[in-house]
N, C-alpha and C positions, 0 to 999 in steps of 0.2 A: 543635601537632603531636598532640596531644588528642584537636580537632578532627576533623582530619582520616583520624585513629583510628578514629573514631564515627561520619564521613560514609561511611568504607569500609566498616565496620561494619555500616550501615545500608544503604547497596547492596546487599550479600551479603544480610540479612534478607530486602530486596524481591523477587529471585532467586530463590532458596529458595520461597518466598510462591508466585512466579509459576510454579514449574514442580509445586509441590506443588497449587495450582487444575488448570493443563493436565492436569495427568497424572489429578486426580479427575476431573474433568469425561470425559477419555475412557479410564476406567478396562477400560472392553468388550471395550479393545485390549492387556489381558495374554495372557496366552501359556495361563493356565490355565483360560481360559474359553474355549476354542476346542478341545477337544476332545471328538471323541465318538464311539459306538460305532459298530455294523452299524444301518441301519434307523432312526437316533436324528432324531427333527425337531428342522432348521435352516429356523427360519424365513427365509421372504424378503418384506422388505419393501418397498414400493413409495413410492416419493419422489415426485417431479416428471418435467414435461413440459414443454417448449419447443421454439422453432424453434431451429434448429441457427447462426442467425448471429445472434442475440439472443442472448445468454447473460444479460439480466437480467429476461428475461421467462420467466418460470417461474411454471408452475400445479400445481395438486394435481392427481395424477395421476386421480380418480376424479371429475375435472370435465367427463371424457370421457364416455361411457356403455363405461366396460368389464365388463368379467365383473368382479361385487364381490361380498363375502366379505357371510355372511348380516349382521353387526354390522363395521361400518368404526372399529376402534382405534387412534384415534392415540396414536403412540412417545412417551412423553417424551421430551425432545430439551435438549441445553444451551444455553446460551446462545451460542456460537459458529455449532451450527448453528443458530437462529434467526433470527441475523441473515446467516446461508449462503444462506435461503432452503431449507431442507431442512423437508418436512413430510412423517416418514415414519410411514406408518401398515401397517396389515396384508394381506395376500395371498392371494388363493384360491389361489394355488399350494402344490402339495408338494413339496417339494422332499429327502426324506428320505437320511441319510448312504447315499453308494456302491452308493442302489436305483436303475437302471435303468428307463427310464419311456418309453413311445412309444404316442405318437397317444393321450394322453388325453383327452378333452374338457373342461375348462374350465367352458365352458357355454351353452348355445344362447339366443340372441338375438335377437328381432325390431326390428331397428332403423327407429325414426318418421322421417319425413323429416327432424326436427329433427333427431336422430340422426345421419342421412345426412350432412346438412349441417355438424353442426357435424366430423365426420369428414376428411368433402372440405376443410374450410376449411384446417385443421391438417396435411393431408397438400401441400394446397398449398403450406403453408410450411414444410416439412420438416422437421416437428416427432418431437422422439427422448421416448422416456421413460427412464428412469432408475429403476434398483432399488439396495439392499442385498441381497449376502446375505452371513452370516457377517460383516460389517462392508467387504465388497469392493464397489466399485461396478462395473453392468455398465448399459450404454446398448444400444438398439434404434431404429429407424426405425417408425414407427404405418403408413408407410402409403408407396407410388411414385407419382410421376407419368408415361405414356405420354404424350409430344410428338405422334411420329406410330404411329397406329392402322394394326396391317394389316389391317382388318376394311374391306372395301368399304363404299362409302358413307356412310363416318362418317368424318366430320369433325372437330377440336380436340383440345385432350389426352382421354386417360384417366385415373381417377384408380381408383385400388386399394389396397383393406384389406388389411395384412396379419390371416390369422387364426392362424397357427399361429406358435410362437418354439419353437426349438431351444435347449435351455440345457447346453452342455459344462462340464464342473466337471471339474476337478481336482486329485486328495490325496493329499497322504502320508503312509502310515500311518491316525490317526484324524485326520488337522487336515484345512481345504480347504485350497488352495493356492489355486487360481486360475478366475478362474469365468466366460465368455461368456454372450453370447446373440445370438444369431441371427436374426429375423424370413425366414422363409423363403421363399424368392419362389415356389416352386412351390403355396401357398396361400392364395389369393386371393382378393378378390371385388369384382367391378365394384359401383362407387357413380357411375358417373358421373352418373347419372339419379337425379332429384330423389323416387324413390317407396322404397314399403319393403320391406327387406330384410332374410330373416332370413341370420343368422350362427351359424356352430357354429366356434367358435374352441377350438384342443388347441394344447395343447402335449407336447412331448417332453424327457427329461432324460437325459443319456450320462457318467457315471462314464470316470474313466479314471487309469491313475497316472501320479507325474511324484518324480524323486531331487531336484526343488527343496526346500528347507528353511520352513518355515516362515516363520522371521526374515528370510529374501528374497521373502518374495509380495509385495511393495509394488512390485520392482524394477521390472517392468515396467509400472508408469505411469510411471514418472522415464526411461524407458530411450530414448524418442525423442531427449530433450533430451542425452544423453549419446553422441547417434550424432557419427564424426569430423569428418563435413560440419559440424557442430552447435558440434562443441569448437573448432573451427579458426577458424570466424567466434566465438564466445566468446571466445578467445585473441585473434582479430586487433582487435577491442573492446580487449583489456588492451592490447595492444602498441600501438593506438595512443592510448591516453588515457596510457603510459609515456612516449611521441615527443613527444604535443605537452610534459607535464609536463617533460620535458629540455629542450625548445625551446625554451619557456616562463620555464625556472632560467635555462641559457646566455643571453638577450634579460636580462635583469636582473642576469647577474655581469658583462655584456661594458659594457651603459650605465648601466643604474639602481646598482648600486652600487659603477662606478669614481666617476659624476656624484658618487653622496651620499660618499662615502668625500673625493674632494675639497673637496664643501662642506664639513664634520667639519674636515678637516686647516686648510683657509684660517679657518673660522668659530672653531676653538678654538685658534691659533697664535698669539695675538694680532697681528695684520696690523692698524693702525689703519687701512689703506685700508678693505678692507672693514668695518672696524665702523662707519666712519664711510658707507658706503653701504648695507649690515644690508638684502639685498633679499633674494630670494628668503623658504625657508621660516623660517632663520635670524630676519627682519622678524616675524613671527605668534608670536615666545616668548609675547608677553602674552596674545595670544587662542586661541592653538590649545587651553588645555585650558580656555577659559571652561565654562559648563554650559549645553548645547544646551535649545531649546525645546522644551514640551511634555516635561518627563522621564519623567514619569509612563508614560507610551505607549512611549516606548523602554527603560524600563526592563520591563516588558511584554512585548516582543517579546525581551527577549533571557531570560524566564524560560520564556515559551511557546518560544523558540526549543532551551532547554536540557535543557526537560522534552522534545521530540519526539526531538533530537539525543540521549538515555539512552532512551528509546523503541527506536528505532532499532538500537542496539546491545545492547541487549535480547532485542530479535525476533532478529538475528543468533546470539546466544548458544544461544537457543531452538534454532532451523535446526540450530547445529553438534551440541547435546549429542542431537537427533537427537526432538526433542521435536513438531517442527513437520515432519511428514514429510504427501506426496502421501493426499491426502482421508481426511487426521486430523481426521472432524468434526468441523467450525468449532473447529478447535485455533486458529488463527491468530487469527480473530475474539475470539475468547474471549481471547486472549492479548491483544491491543492492546488490548480491554477490560480488564481487568487491570492490566496495566503502566499503563496511561494514568494512571488512576486511582492506583498510588502513586505515580508519577513525580511527583504532585504537589506532594511535600515539595521535590523539586527545584525544582520551578519557583517555588513561596512563598520556597524561600534564595536566590534567584538575582535576583528582582526582590527584595525587600528587601532585599537585602544594598547593592546598588548604589543601588537609591534612597536611601537610608542616605547613602552617600560622595558624595552630588550631593547630595541637596536633604534630608536629615537627617530632621526628624518626618516624620509623614502619610504611611510607607511602607505605609499599609494601602491609599489609592487605587492602587500600582502593582498589590499581590497581588489586589485586587480587579479590575483591568484585566486581571490576569493571566491570571485564573480563564471569563474569557468572551470573550479577542480570538483564541481560537482555537475554544473549543466552541461560540460563540455562534454566530458566520456558519456550523458545519457544522450545529449544530441549525436553525439556517434551512433549509437547504440540506433538511434531512434533513426535516423537516417537510411540505416540499413536495411530495419524492421518494415518501414516503409517503401522501400525501394520491393522485400519480397511480397508486404501485400500486393504493391500496385501488379507486379508479376501477374498475383494470382489473382485481381480484382475483388477483390475482396472487402468488405466493406470499412475495415479495421488501418486502410490506406485513407490516410486524411487528403482532404482536398485543397489547390495551392493557395484558396481562400480562407482556411483556415490556420495554413503556417503561414501564410502573412499577419492575421491576426496574433496571435506568437509570436514571432517578430516582433509587432510592434509591441503589444506588453514586455518582450525583455528589451526595449529600447526605447519607449518611453518610460517605463514604471520602475522596470529593475534594475538600471540600472543609475538613474538617478538619484533613486534610493539608496540602491550602494553606495554611491558617492556623497549622498548626504551622511547616512552612518557612519562615515567615517572622515569625514570633516567633525560630526560630531565626538567622536571616539577620540581625534586629535588633539582635538580643542580643549576636551575635559579629559586628559589625561594623567595622571601620577604614577607616582616614584614605582617603580618594583622593589616589593614589598620583601627584603634579602633580612633571616634575622643578621650574616655572619657573611664578612666579605670575603672576595675570592683573591684565589693566590693567580701572583702572573704566570708561575708554571704548572699546570696539570699533572696530579699525582699518574703514576704506572697502574695501570688495571691491571691488577695479576690473574692468572691463567686462571679461569672459573672450567669448574667442573659440566658435565655434560646439563645437570636437572637446573643449576644455575644461569644457563645459558635461554636468549630469547626464544627460538623455537619450544623446548620445554617450557618455559614460564605462559608463552601464548599457547600452547595446547592446553593449561591448568587454566589459564584466564578464561576459556573460551568454553569447555566443557562443564563448568559448573552453573554456567546461567545457562548453555543450552539448556543443559538438562531439566533447568527449573521451569523451562520457557514450550518444548516441546512438542505435548501435549495440546498448548493452546496454537500451536503453532501450525500443527497437522490440520483443526479447521481453519483456520484465517487461508489455507492453500488449498483443502476441497471446496471456501465461499471463490477466495482469486481464479482458479482454473477446473472449475466445476460448476454445480448447478446448484449448491446448495447457500441459504442465504446466511451470515454470520450477524446478529443482530444483538450479542448478550454485549454492550459495552460494559459494563461496571467491571464483568471478568477481566475482559480486555487491558481493560486500562490500572485492573490490580497489579494481573500480570505483566505490563508493561513498566510500572513503578517495584515490581521486585525486580523485575532485568533492571534497572539502574541502579537500585542499594546494592543488590549482588556483586554486579561490574565495580560501581566505587570499591566497595568492601574489599573486595577479591584483590583491586589492580592494587589500593595503599598495599594491602601485606608484599603484594609480589616487590614492590618499591621498596618496601623495609626489609625483606630476607638477598635484593639487591645490595641495596647499598652495605649491608651484616656483610656482605662479602666484598667490600670496599671496592663497586663499581659504582662510578658517580655518574653514565651515561643515562639516566632514568628516563630521561625528560623525554627520548622517540620511544625507548622502551613501553612504557606507561601508554602510551596512545596505542600502539601494537596490541600490548596484550588487555588491555578495553577496549579495542576493536575486535579481537579475533572470534569473540561468539557468531559475527556475522559467517565468518570461516565456515562454521557448520551447519549455519540457517542454510549457507547455498550449497552445502554437500548433502545437506536432508533432502534437498529442492529433487538433487537427481536422484535418491533413495525415493523420492514422490512419485519422479515421472515415468520410473522404470515400472513400478506399482503401479500408474493408472494404464488407461484402456487410450490414452492418447498417441496419435501417431500423426506422419505427415512433416515434412522440413517446414509448413508454414507455422504448425500451431509446437514443432521442437523448437523452431528461431524466437517464438516470441514468449515461449516459457523460459530457458533459459538464456534469454536477453533484458527483458524485463525482468526477471530476477534477480540474475547481475548490478543492476541498477536499486534492486530492493535493499541487497546485502550490502551494495558501497554504499547506499544509504546507512545506511544501521551503522555501518563501520565510522563513519564519520562521526553519528550519537553517540556511538560508546566508545568510540575511541575521545572523545571531546571530554566525556565522564570519567573515561580512566584518570588522565592527566589534570584536571580537578579533584578528582582523589588525592591523589597522588601530594600534584600541589601543595592544599591546605593539608595534609598530613609533614612534611617535610616540614613546611612552615614551624608546624607547631611543633615534630621534634625538636627542631633547633632551635627555637624561642626557649623551651622547657630548663636546658640547659647553659649551664655558666659559664659560658667561653671565655678564654683567656684574653 
């Protein structure tokens, strides 16, 4: 009891520490910092540019020959902003509070042939630019393409560069509520030809009053996900998932539980004939709790899966309390790094305590494997992708200083907490709860038909959970790899809980059928059957990419590289859930029968 109280207090401390760190990193979003008087200077920060269809391919704003200030000053950014690819700098635009401006000249530039070629290439690829004004994001296109020219004797597409931007700003008393940027199509310059061109860039600012409150100014960014048709699809996804859970539960109640109940009654009723036959899962009472091979690796999977599951629940809590909101300046990435580092104590505790139950000493091996099991492959993939981003000079390439910070977090926080959790897990270890003793010589496993083997069971164990979440998965992908904003956290949380329940029920059922075929190697099978839904998730990502308009090697590598990391994380989470559910089930059925 004391141990449980300490563990709850530890989790509470982790949660409040995470909230504190996220709020400190995003402290500029407090209400007191957004009050202005007439004519006050409100800086407009230039962020990045990139093609519309490739969200991972972004570059610094002044990589293009835009009008630039006399001195480009990079803004200090949080860890999450850097991980998100944000590179904010000052800009030459002057948007003073409530001061209207009309056709202000930003600069006059003579574009060289190389400059014209640069602009023509980005316009061809539908580049947009992103800025921030009073912590509010705004976007506009750089130019446009006309496939058909109205000029006689001119063939081929025409490329036009927008040279005027209209800023439309809404305010309520002394606070900025909304800002939008429009690249005015009436002010363009033709850059189809590869010749030097002189361009005068201009902008206008129009201020209008609104009754919207400051606390609601972020609502517009989540409005699209709250449209009635979108909500209907989301709730259809939830109803579909609930229906699958109900059908699966009904199937298990009518077939699986009835058969199991008859087995228990027959085995525990003193039926001499049944004891003489002793076939099916009861025949394995001397083998079912035989410790699996590579127990250290299994413990590491349980430790990593439990840590990632804890991470997911903390992310949901932060979303529900409002810390993670649309365009929260990298708060999601900051929270992922901080929570993962702090929950290392959970991973170490789980791996060491379970290893101590199975193998006793040498628990450090499981703890060390836990430290690299997830983070190792992720760092390898990240290193490859970061090299690709550096070669493209994209903003997704992490600066050396950020990599040093991440290394220090890993070395000074993650590793010590991992070891601390391992020490706690080993110190307060308990005996492995096995209802029956294990024989010295394992029983021979009979030849199994194809549908009782691991590939068939993994296919079934992954298909049903995936079918319950694939609609919601589509919306998540459009948010991760597009410009949609996902804000319906309650629906996502319900879907995730359904995924956990489905995985647990289905894996336990598959374990029962495996034991009924007198195959006692259920330990690793339950992990693979539980985590097999992640394979379907990655296969769906391939389909999603083929249906999208994404292109280019950078976007291709980022999409499949980071989706591999996400799918791997879900394999560890769902594999842990499947194993835990199977372990509880196996213990229950062998407790229920009276073994000799």
